[in-house]
Structures are given as structure tokens and as C-alpha cells.
C-alpha positions in Angstrom: -19.3 25.6 -9.5 -17.8 21.8 -9.7 -14.6 20.9 -8.7 -11.2 20.5 -10.6 -7.8 19.3 -9.6 -4.6 19.9 -11.3 -1.6 18.0 -10.3 1.6 18.6 -12.1 4.1 15.3 -12.5 6.1 15.7 -15.5 9.5 16.3 -13.6 12.1 13.4 -13.9 13.2 14.2 -10.1 17.1 14.0 -10.9 17.7 14.3 -6.9 16.2 10.8 -6.3 19.3 9.2 -9.2 17.2 6.7 -10.2 15.0 5.4 -13.7 12.0 5.7 -12.5 10.3 9.2 -12.3 10.1 10.6 -9.2 6.4 10.7 -8.5 6.0 7.0 -9.5 8.6 6.2 -6.4 6.1 4.8 -3.2 5.3 6.6 0.2 3.5 3.3 2.1 2.9 1.2 -0.4 2.0 3.8 -3.0 3.5 5.9 -5.8 3.3 9.0 -4.6 1.0 10.6 -7.6 -1.7 8.1 -6.8 -1.4 8.7 -3.4 -2.4 12.3 -4.0 -4.8 11.8 -6.9 -7.0 9.2 -5.4 -7.0 11.6 -2.0 -8.6 14.2 -4.6 -10.8 12.2 -6.0 -12.6 11.2 -2.7 -13.5 15.0 -3.2 -15.7 13.9 -6.6 -14.1 16.1 -9.1 -15.8 16.3 -12.3 -12.3 16.4 -13.6 -8.7 15.3 -12.5 -6.1 16.5 -14.7 -2.4 15.4 -14.1 0.3 17.0 -16.3 2.9 14.4 -17.7 6.2 14.7 -19.4 9.4 12.1 -18.1 8.2 8.4 -18.7 4.2 10.0 -19.5 3.0 6.5 -20.3 3.9 4.8 -16.9 3.1 7.5 -15.0 -0.5 7.8 -16.4 -0.6 4.5 -15.9 -0.4 5.3 -12.5 -3.9 7.0 -12.5 -5.7 5.4 -14.8 -8.2 3.6 -12.2 -9.3 7.3 -11.8 -10.0 8.5 -15.4 -7.6 11.3 -14.9 -6.7 13.2 -18.3 -3.3 13.5 -18.9 -2.0 16.1 -20.5 2.1 15.8 -21.9 4.0 18.7 -21.2 7.1 18.2 -24.0 9.3 21.0 -22.4 9.3 21.9 -18.9 9.2 25.8 -18.7 8.2 26.4 -14.9 5.3 25.6 -12.9 2.9 28.4 -14.7 3.6 27.0 -18.0 2.6 23.8 -16.9 -0.8 24.7 -15.3 -1.2 26.5 -18.7 -1.5 23.2 -20.2 -3.8 21.5 -18.1 -6.1 24.7 -17.8 -6.4 24.6 -21.7 -9.0 21.4 -20.9 -11.0 23.0 -18.1 -14.5 25.0 -17.5 -13.8 28.1 -17.0 -16.8 28.0 -14.4 -15.1 25.6 -12.3 -13.8 26.0 -9.1 -9.7 24.6 -9.5 -7.3 22.8 -7.0 -3.6 23.2 -8.3 -1.3 20.5 -6.6 2.1 18.2 -7.1 2.2 15.2 -7.4 5.6 14.8 -4.6 3.8 16.3 -2.2 1.8 13.2 -1.1 0.3 13.9 2.1 -2.3 16.3 2.0 -5.3 15.5 3.9 -8.6 15.6 1.8 -10.4 17.7 4.8 -7.5 20.3 3.9 -8.0 20.3 0.3 -12.3 20.5 1.0 -11.4 23.6 3.5 -9.3 25.4 0.1 -12.1 24.5 -2.1 -14.8 26.3 0.0 -12.9 29.6 0.2 -12.3 29.2 -3.3 -15.6 28.7 -4.1 -16.1 32.4 -2.7 -14.4 34.1 -5.5 -11.0 33.8 -3.5 -7.1 32.6 -4.0 -6.5 30.0 -1.3 -3.0 29.1 -0.4 -1.6 26.1 1.7 1.5 27.5 3.6 3.6 25.9 6.8 5.5 27.1 9.0 9.3 25.8 9.2 12.0 26.1 11.5 14.1 25.7 8.6 12.6 27.4 5.3 15.7 26.8 3.3 15.0 26.6 -0.4 10.9 27.3 0.0 9.2 30.1 -1.6 8.1 33.1 1.2 5.0 34.3 2.1 5.5 38.2 1.9 2.9 39.9 4.1 2.3 43.5 4.6 2.3 45.4 8.3 -1.4 44.3 8.2 -0.8 40.5 8.2 -2.4 40.5 5.0 -0.4 37.8 2.1 1.4 40.2 -0.5 3.4 37.7 -2.4 5.1 34.9 -2.9 9.4 35.5 -3.1 11.2 32.5 -4.4 14.3 31.6 -2.1 16.8 32.5 -4.7 15.3 35.7 -5.2 14.4 36.2 -1.9 16.1 39.4 0.1 18.1 38.8 3.4 15.1 40.0 4.6 12.7 37.7 2.7 15.1 34.8 4.1 14.2 35.1 7.5 10.6 34.7 7.1 9.5 31.1 8.4 5.9 30.7 6.6 6.2 29.0 3.4 4.7 28.1 0.5 3.4 24.5 -0.1 2.4 25.3 -4.1 -1.2 24.7 -3.4 -3.5 26.6 -4.5 -7.2 27.1 -4.9 -8.8 29.9 -7.2 -11.6 30.2 -9.7 -11.0 28.8 -13.2 -11.7 32.2 -14.8 -9.2 34.4 -12.3 -6.6 31.8 -13.6 -7.2 32.3 -17.2 -7.0 36.3 -16.7 -3.6 35.9 -14.9 -1.7 33.1 -16.9 -1.2 35.5 -19.6 0.4 37.8 -17.2 3.4 35.7 -16.1 6.6 36.0 -17.0 10.2 34.9 -17.0 12.1 37.7 -15.0 13.2 35.4 -12.0 16.5 34.1 -11.6 15.4 30.9 -12.9 14.1 32.2 -16.1 10.9 30.4 -15.9 7.0 31.1 -15.4 6.3 30.7 -11.9 2.7 30.1 -10.6 3.9 31.8 -7.2 3.1 35.0 -9.3 -0.7 34.8 -9.3 -0.6 35.7 -5.6 0.8 39.6 -6.6 -1.9 39.3 -9.2 -4.4 38.6 -6.5 -3.8 41.3 -4.6 -3.3 43.6 -7.1 -6.6 43.1 -8.5 -8.6 43.2 -5.2 -9.1 39.6 -5.2 -9.0 38.2 -1.2 -6.3 36.4 -0.7 -6.6 33.4 2.5 -4.3 31.1 3.3 -4.7 27.7 5.2 -2.7 24.9 7.2 -2.3 21.4 7.7 -2.6 20.3 11.3 1.0 18.5 10.6 3.9 20.3 8.4 4.5 16.9 7.2 1.4 16.4 5.5 2.4 19.1 3.1 6.0 19.2 2.2 7.4 17.5 -0.9 9.6 15.0 -2.0 12.8 16.0 -3.6 15.1 13.1 -2.9 15.5 9.3 -1.2 16.3 11.2 2.4 13.1 13.3 2.4 10.9 10.2 0.8 12.1 7.8 3.8 11.6 10.7 6.8 8.6 11.0 5.4 7.9 7.4 5.5 8.9 7.1 8.9 6.2 10.3 10.1 3.8 8.8 8.3 3.7 5.1 9.6 4.3 6.6 13.5 0.9 8.7 12.6 -0.4 6.0 11.5 0.3 4.1 14.3 -0.9 6.8 16.7 -4.0 7.1 15.0 -4.2 3.1 15.8 -3.4 3.5 19.5 -5.9 6.1 20.1 -8.2 3.9 18.5 -7.5 0.6 21.6 -4.9 -0.9 19.5 -2.3 -2.5 21.4 1.0 -1.8 19.4 4.1 -3.7 21.0 6.4 -0.9 19.3 4.8 1.9 17.1 7.9 2.2 15.4 8.4 -0.8 14.3 4.7 -0.9 12.5 4.4 -0.7 8.9 1.0 0.2 7.4 1.2 -0.2 3.6 -2.4 0.4 2.6 -5.5 0.5 5.1 -5.6 -1.3 8.6 -9.0 -1.5 10.2 -9.6 -3.1 13.9 -11.5 -3.9 16.5 -11.1 -3.9 19.8 -8.8 -5.0 21.9 -6.2 -6.0 19.0 -2.8 -6.8 19.6 0.0 -6.3 17.7 3.5 -7.3 18.1 6.8 -6.0 16.6 7.8 -5.7 13.1 4.5 -6.8 11.0 3.5 -5.4 7.6 -0.3 -4.8 6.7 -0.9 -4.2 2.9 -3.9 -3.4 0.8 -7.1 -3.6 2.5 -6.9 -5.8 5.6 -9.7 -6.3 8.5 -8.6 -7.4 11.5 -11.9 -8.4 14.2 -12.1 -8.3 17.7 -9.5 -9.5 20.1 -7.1 -10.8 17.6 -3.0 -11.5 18.0 -0.5 -10.8 15.7 2.4 -12.0 16.4 6.1 -10.7 15.7 7.2 -10.4 11.7 4.1 -11.2 10.2 2.9 -9.7 6.9 -0.5 -9.7 6.1 -2.1 -8.4 2.5 -5.8 -7.9 1.4 -6.9 -10.4 4.2 -9.8 -10.7 7.2 -9.0 -11.9 10.2 -11.9 -13.0 12.6 -12.2 -12.4 16.0 -10.1 -14.0 18.6 -7.6 -15.5 15.8 -4.6 -15.7 17.0 -1.4 -15.4 14.2 1.6 -16.9 15.5 4.8 -15.3 14.5 6.3 -15.5 11.0 3.4 -16.3 9.1 2.6 -14.5 6.1 -1.0 -14.0 4.5 -2.3 -12.7 1.3 -5.5 -12.2 -0.3 -7.1 -14.5 2.1 -10.2 -14.9 4.9 -10.0 -16.1 8.3 -13.2 -16.8 10.3 -13.1 -16.4 13.9 -11.2 -18.1 16.8 -8.5 -19.8 14.1 -4.8 -20.3 14.9 -2.0 -19.9 12.1 1.2 -20.3 12.8 4.5 -19.6 13.2 5.9 -19.8 9.8 2.6 -20.4 8.0 2.0 -19.3 4.6 -1.8 -18.6 3.5 -1.6 -17.9 -0.4 -4.4 -16.2 -2.2 -7.7 -17.7 -2.3 -7.6 -19.3 1.4 -10.5 -19.5 3.4 -10.2 -20.7 6.8 -14.0 -21.2 8.6 -14.0 -21.0 12.1 -11.6 -22.3 14.7 -9.5 -23.7 11.8 -6.1 -24.3 12.8 -2.8 -23.8 9.7 0.3 -24.8 12.1 4.2 -23.8 11.2 5.2 -24.4 7.7 2.3 -25.2 6.4 1.2 -23.9 3.5 -2.2 -23.2 1.6 -3.4 -21.9 -1.8 -6.9 -21.8 -3.2 -8.4 -23.9 -0.3 -11.2 -24.2 2.0 -10.3 -25.5 5.4 -13.9 -26.3 7.0 -14.7 -25.5 10.9 -12.2 -26.8 13.0 -10.1 -28.8 10.6 -6.3 -28.6 11.0 -3.1 -29.3 9.6 -0.4 -28.6 12.0 2.9 -29.3 10.3 5.1 -29.2 7.0 1.9 -29.8 4.5 1.0 -28.1 1.5 -2.8 -27.5 0.6 -3.4 -26.4 -2.9 -7.1 -26.4 -4.8 -8.2 -28.3 -1.9 -12.0 -28.3 -0.3 -11.4 -29.7 3.4 -14.9 -30.3 5.0 -14.9 -29.9 9.0 -13.3 -31.8 11.4 -10.2 -32.8 9.5 -7.1 -34.0 10.7 -4.3 -33.7 7.9 -1.0 -35.3 9.4 2.8 -33.7 8.9 4.2 -34.2 5.2 0.7 -34.1 3.3 1.0 -32.6 -0.4 -0.9 -32.2 -2.4 -0.4 -32.8 -6.0 -2.6 -30.4 -7.9 -0.1 -29.5 -11.0 0.6 -32.1 -13.7 3.3 -29.8 -15.5 0.2 -27.5 -17.3 -3.1 -27.9 -15.7 -4.2 -27.8 -12.0 -6.5 -30.1 -10.2 -9.0 -30.0 -7.2 -8.7 -32.4 -4.2 -11.9 -32.5 -2.2 -11.7 -34.1 1.7 -14.8 -35.0 3.5 -15.5 -34.5 7.0 -14.4 -35.9 9.7 -11.1 -37.7 7.7 -8.2 -38.6 9.0 -4.9 -38.1 7.0 -1.9 -39.8 7.9 1.8 -37.8 8.1 3.8 -37.8 4.2 0.8 -38.6 2.3 0.3 -37.7 -1.1 -2.9 -36.9 -3.0 -2.8 -37.0 -6.6 -5.4 -34.5 -7.2 -8.4 -34.9 -9.1 -9.2 -37.5 -5.7 -12.0 -37.5 -3.5 -11.4 -38.4 -0.1 -14.6 -39.4 1.6 -16.4 -38.4 4.9 -15.1 -40.2 7.7 -12.0 -41.9 5.6 -8.8 -42.7 7.0 -5.3 -42.3 4.8 -2.6 -44.4 6.2 0.2 -43.0 6.6 3.4 -42.8 3.9 0.6 -43.2 1.2 0.2 -42.1 -2.7 -3.3 -41.6 -3.5 -4.1 -41.6 -7.1 -7.9 -42.6 -6.2 -10.9 -41.6 -4.8 -11.4 -42.9 -1.5 -15.6 -44.0 0.1 -17.1 -42.4 3.1 -15.3 -44.2 5.8 -12.6 -46.2 4.5 -8.9 -46.9 5.0 -6.8 -46.6 2.4 -3.5 -47.8 2.8 -1.5 -47.1 -0.4 2.6 -47.5 -0.1 5.3 -49.9 -1.6 5.6 -53.3 0.1 8.4 -53.3 2.8 11.2 -56.4 2.8 12.6 -56.8 5.7 15.9 -58.8 4.7 18.7 -60.6 7.3 21.0 -61.3 4.6 22.8 -58.0 3.4 26.2 -56.5 4.4 26.1 -52.9 6.7 28.4 -50.5 4.7 31.4 -49.8 6.5 34.2 -46.9 6.3 37.1 -47.1 4.5 40.1 -46.2 6.6 42.2 -43.5 5.7 45.1 -46.0 3.8 42.2 -47.1 1.2 40.9 -43.6 0.5 44.1 -42.0 0.1 45.1 -44.9 -3.0 41.9 -44.1 -4.9 
């Protein structure tokens, strides 16, 4: 029996008070739907079904990279109706996992546990125990503790409202069982809708075993209905990730002031200071130090490198023992070799900086290849864009670029060459040559130094 999953993502989410569909709002950098769908895809289902409705094209695009099958729900008539739309496209011999896009943190291990039990011809429910269960459907059990039914909050009696165990709405079951139960759903409830929760009573009546699974943390199964709940779940998840990092040996100055919006992998003895943001896929090698207020996205930082405060790194590779910042910016396509140094207010883009080379102050390097042991003085810029096209700059090993230099691409600076400060270089410089390219200075003795106008003269103007 293969696995298929159905995720409901058709609602607008009016309590978000947003022009954007609720399932497209982000948690830890990913849309709610995308995060859940990617976790589900890690189980290698033979089909992933997503029921769409509000902003269907945008919602479908959020799972396009997963080859999800999207099914349109024109009218929302309850969860039973929504799951039924996708169920028409399901292999009757499969095991189904039924979920909601606004519950993004369900762990893959929990999903797998449910699927394994459902493969034994069981209905498996994901539940949680809440101290404040208001608004949730309650799990009704008999005297022996067996699940009998789910009662929605609006339909519950006072005694049932006192129950703390709630229904998350997530189920696993054989597809053929759902095929038999969907036609039995009715609208005899306070909302006048088809509730998928009724399948629990059907399973009990038909003698199908009902099993319950719970996650290690209640927050992992909670849904998002408004921005308050989204913020609460975001902070819980960030603290959860920070805790996991510390257990792996990462030193965090303050786990409450760390944001991971993707995947962060760390070696031994990594130190991360406050207010750092990691996006996409980031790898930090052994002994890396990250000072406060850094933003690092899709980057690898080699062992022993030191990233100073307020540095931004995106789509870049930093080798071992490099030093960056403070206030440095590595834009996409930057690669630093071992022991390279990028100092304060230096920006790079599509640039390779060779081993031991350094640009310490106020410099821009774009579409540039820099050899080993090069010194680039303060105020140097590569003029790589003519308004229509980009051009490369090449700087050979051991070159010295004086301060306040403009390198007008395309241009090649030879190995061991020296560029005098204040130069505007427009032609290639051979190896070991000195280039001085600046206007001739004139010192004039006969000139009149400007003087301030007095107040009387100013007022008469």
C-alpha cells in the first residue's frame, strides 16, 4: 500500500485580515503550506494532493516544485467536502494522510508513525492535550478509554467542553475506508457542513480500530488562524531550533534573539551572538564566530572564520580563517579563499578573492577575480557596468591597489603590479609595473582665498 497525502489549502483565512491567502503567510521564512508540504514530501508519497480555492494560482505555485496535484474547490462546504474533492483522484489501495496547510510544524516522524499504523487497516488520529481547549473539537472516549467520536466545540455539551484532549484534524487511514465513509457524511450540525470528523464515529460503528498519536510538543500540531497565533508559533519554533543547536554544542549569546529561516548546520565550537538571521541553507564550520546583527543567506562559512558585527552574506562561499566586517556585504557569487579579509563597508558581487588577499575599507568589487596576497586600498571601486552590460576585472597575485582607485572594466592588473593612489585605470597593467593615472596637480601661489560675507552684506542681498 503506497502513501498519498491530501492537504487542504482552499480557505481565505479572514482572521488574518490580509489580501494574501492565509496558507501563504510565512513561518520561519516559508509559506505555511510549503513547509507542511515539504515535510510530507520527505515521506516519498506516490502522490501529494492539495485542495485549493482562494488565490488558487498563487497557492498552487507554492507547491509546484513538489509536483503536487492541485484540485480546485469552488465552494467551501466543510472539511468532508474538501477531502472528498481530492479523494476522487486517489488510488483506492493507498494509505491516506489527511492534513491542513495552516498546521505547518507536524514532524515527519509523527506522520510516518500514523501512516505505519494506518497500513494495518486502522483509523489513526493526531490529538493533543490543551490546558485551554476552547474552539477545538473534543475527543470523546468510552469507559475503557477507547475513542468513540469527535464533537465540535459548537456542538459539545458542558461535560464534553471540559475534555482537554482535542482533535487536530489530522488523520491517516486506508483510502478504501474513506471511500465508504464519505457518502455517509451529513450536514446535521451547527454549521450545516460536512465534517470529516464524523469518520471517527463511522470507524467505531464499523469495528475499525482507532488509534491516537501525539507529538512530543503540542505546538508542533497547532494550526494558525490569525497573526497573533502565527507570531506565537514563530517564536516557539525559533526557540525550539535554538535549543536544538545548543544541545549540539553551539554557543548562543541569547537563544531568544536568533532567527533561522531555513536550515542551519554548525560544526563544533561555533559561537553566535545576538540578533543574527540565517536564511536558506547555511553551513558554519568549526570555530566560526558570528558577531551581532549579521544576516547570512545560502552561504558556507569555513572553519575558524570570523564574521564581525552587522555583516550581510548572500549566496557566497567563505573559506577557512577568513575575516569579514564589520558592516561588510557579500552579494551573490562571492567566493573568498583561505585567510582572505573583507573589512568595514566593503561590498562584493560575483567576485573571487584569493588566499590572503584583503580589502579593508570602503571598497566595491564587482565581477572581479583577485589573486593571492593582493592588497586593495580604501575607496577602490571596480567600474564594471556601462549602463547596459557588465565587464570583468582581473587582479593578479601580489598586486597592490592604492587608495581611491577606479578600475574601469574590462581591465587586467598584472601580478605584482602597483596602482598609485587616486588613479583611474582604463588600460591593462603588465606584471610588476607601476601605474599612475590621475590628473596633473597644479599649485598656484597667486590666488584669492574665499572669505565669509559679513551679516550686513548677506542681509542686503
